[in-house]
C-alpha positions in Angstrom: -0.1 -0.1 -0.2 1.5 3.4 -0.8 -1.1 5.2 1.5 -3.7 4.9 4.3 -6.3 6.7 1.5 -5.2 4.0 -0.9 -6.2 1.4 1.5 -9.1 3.3 2.4 -10.6 2.9 -0.9 -10.0 -0.6 -1.2 -11.7 -1.2 2.0 -14.6 0.8 0.6 -14.7 -0.9 -3.2 -14.8 -4.5 -0.7 -17.5 -3.0 1.3 -19.4 -1.6 -1.7 -19.2 -5.3 -2.6 -21.3 -7.0 0.8 -25.1 -8.1 -0.2 -27.8 -6.5 1.7 -28.9 -8.5 4.4 -25.0 -9.8 4.9 -22.3 -9.0 6.7 -18.4 -9.0 7.3 -15.8 -8.2 9.8 -12.8 -5.8 10.1 -10.4 -8.7 9.9 -11.9 -10.2 7.4 -11.7 -7.3 5.0 -8.0 -7.1 6.2 -7.0 -10.3 5.4 -8.7 -10.4 1.8 -6.8 -7.1 1.1 -3.8 -9.3 2.4 -3.0 -7.4 5.5 -4.5 -9.4 8.2 -3.2 -7.3 10.9 -5.0 -4.4 10.3 -8.5 -4.9 11.5 -8.0 -1.9 13.2 -7.2 0.4 10.0 -10.5 -1.1 8.4 -12.3 0.5 11.0 -10.8 3.5 10.7 -11.5 3.2 6.9 -15.2 2.6 7.8 -15.6 5.5 10.3 -14.2 7.8 7.2 -16.9 6.2 5.4 -19.5 7.6 6.0 -19.4 11.0 3.9 -20.2 8.9 1.3 -23.5 6.8 0.6 -22.7 4.0 -1.3 -20.2 2.4 1.4 -22.8 0.5 3.4 -20.6 0.5 6.7 -23.3 -0.6 8.5 -22.7 -4.3 7.2 -19.0 -4.5 8.6 -19.1 -5.4 12.6 -16.4 -7.3 14.6 -15.2 -10.8 14.8 -17.8 -11.8 16.9 -21.0 -10.2 14.8 -21.1 -7.1 17.6 -22.2 -3.8 16.4 -18.6 -2.3 17.7 -18.5 0.7 14.8 -22.2 1.8 16.0 -20.6 5.1 17.7 -19.5 6.4 14.3 -23.3 6.6 12.8 -25.3 9.3 13.1 -27.3 8.2 15.8 -26.4 5.6 18.4 -29.5 2.9 16.8 -28.7 3.9 13.3 -26.5 0.6 12.6 -29.0 -1.8 14.0 -31.6 -0.1 12.1 -30.5 0.1 8.7 -29.5 -3.8 9.6 -32.6 -5.1 10.4 -34.4 -3.1 7.6 -31.9 -5.4 5.6 -33.7 -8.6 7.7 -31.2 -9.4 10.1 -31.6 -9.9 13.9 -30.0 -7.9 16.4 -30.2 -8.2 20.0 -27.7 -7.1 22.7 -25.6 -5.2 20.0 -25.0 -8.6 18.4 -26.2 -10.6 15.1 -28.0 -13.1 15.8 -26.6 -16.4 14.0 -24.0 -14.2 12.8 -22.3 -17.1 11.2 -24.9 -17.5 8.9 -25.4 -13.8 7.9 -21.5 -13.8 7.4 -20.5 -12.8 4.1 -16.6 -13.9 3.0 -15.3 -11.2 0.9 -13.1 -14.3 -0.5 -16.4 -14.9 -2.4 -15.9 -11.7 -4.6 -13.6 -14.5 -6.6 -16.1 -17.3 -6.6 
């Protein structure tokens, strides 16, 4: 990567591919991009993505399905509300049945 902005652009391009009703994790995106220890940087990219309406940041959660980025949305319930509109069940800030809703970025090559 030549800069964080290049990495951020790559993260956003992956996130744009997540289908409605599915979620992925910061770590899965980082691994897919060849930087498996950069989950936190993916989080920074997601925080910076709110200026772009075409980046569905609400579909990125932590490795356990927790809505760990919800504080970066315009309201404390916006991330949950958007996921619920897509058919996901959220209980105590966590995606219910996370593994069945998980989208692996590796699927981009299948």
